C-alpha positions in Angstrom: 5.2 -18.0 -1.7 3.1 -14.9 -2.3 4.9 -11.5 -2.1 4.2 -7.9 -1.0 4.7 -4.9 -3.2 4.8 -1.2 -2.4 3.9 1.4 -5.0 4.2 5.2 -4.7 5.7 8.5 -5.8 7.7 9.2 -2.7 11.4 8.3 -2.3 10.5 7.6 1.4 9.0 4.3 0.2 12.5 2.9 -0.1 12.5 2.4 3.6 10.4 -0.7 3.0 13.5 -2.2 1.2 15.3 -2.0 4.6 12.3 -3.7 6.2 12.6 -6.7 3.9 10.1 -5.8 1.2 12.2 -6.0 -1.9 9.4 -5.1 -4.4 9.2 -1.3 -4.1 8.1 0.5 -7.2 8.5 4.3 -7.6 6.1 5.5 -10.2 5.6 9.0 -11.8 1.9 8.9 -12.8 -1.4 7.3 -11.7 -1.6 5.6 -15.1 1.7 3.9 -14.4 0.3 2.8 -11.0 -2.8 1.3 -12.6 -0.8 -0.7 -15.2 1.6 -1.9 -12.5 -1.2 -3.0 -10.2 -2.8 -5.0 -13.0 0.5 -6.6 -13.8 1.3 -7.5 -10.2 -2.2 -8.9 -9.7 -1.5 -11.4 -12.4 1.8 -12.4 -10.8 2.6 -13.7 -7.4 1.6 -10.7 -5.2 -0.9 -11.1 -2.3 -0.6 -7.6 -0.9 -0.1 -4.4 -2.8 0.5 -1.3 -0.6 -0.2 1.9 -2.5 0.9 5.3 -1.3 -2.2 7.1 -0.1 -1.9 10.0 -2.6 -1.9 7.6 -5.5 -4.5 5.2 -4.0 -7.0 8.0 -3.8 -6.6 8.8 -7.5 -7.1 5.3 -8.9 -10.4 4.2 -7.4 -11.4 2.1 -10.5 -8.4 -0.2 -10.1 -8.9 -0.5 -6.3 -12.6 -1.4 -6.9 -11.7 -3.9 -9.5 -9.9 -6.0 -6.9 -12.0 -5.1 -3.9 -13.9 -8.5 -3.9 -10.9 -10.6 -4.7 -9.1 -12.4 -2.0 -5.7 -11.9 -3.7 -4.3 -9.3 -4.2 -5.3 -7.1 -1.3 -4.7 -3.5 -2.2 -4.1 -1.3 0.8 -3.7 2.5 1.1 -0.4 3.3 2.7 -0.1 6.6 4.5 3.2 8.4 4.0 4.6 11.4 6.0 2.1 11.0 8.9 1.9 13.7 11.5 1.6 11.4 14.5 0.7 14.2 16.9 -2.6 14.0 18.9 -3.6 17.3 17.3 -4.2 15.5 14.0 -6.7 12.7 14.9 -7.8 12.1 11.3 -4.3 11.0 10.2 -3.9 9.0 13.5 -7.1 7.2 12.7 -6.1 6.4 9.2 -2.7 5.1 10.5 -4.5 2.8 12.9 -6.8 1.5 10.2 -3.9 0.7 7.9 -1.9 -1.1 10.6 -5.0 -3.1 11.6 -5.7 -4.0 8.0 -2.0 -5.2 7.6 -2.2 -7.1 10.8 -5.3 -8.9 9.6 -3.7 -9.6 6.1 -0.3 -10.7 7.3 -1.1 -12.1 10.7 1.4 -10.1 12.7 1.5 -6.5 14.0 4.4 -4.3 12.9 5.3 -0.7 12.8 7.3 1.0 10.1 
């Protein structure tokens, strides 16, 4: 069975452990994220969720797997301001959840 991984710098990512995603990786640098993504791609991971701040700083790795079916690398917004006064973040949140729904086949909220 394929697995899901979550990568980021924020301690808040640990919440995914409580949601059943046991592969949560706290990293310190973008270089560490690149190496980890390449490693996970060779293993049994179908979806790699990457904290938005890190995702934006590693475009070469994201592009490397863009045309691959597996793994799907998805930007994960953290600390979203869900107020209507911030439509850009709300739009990004909706995009991320729609992408995850398509990949996983079910809709969920974290």
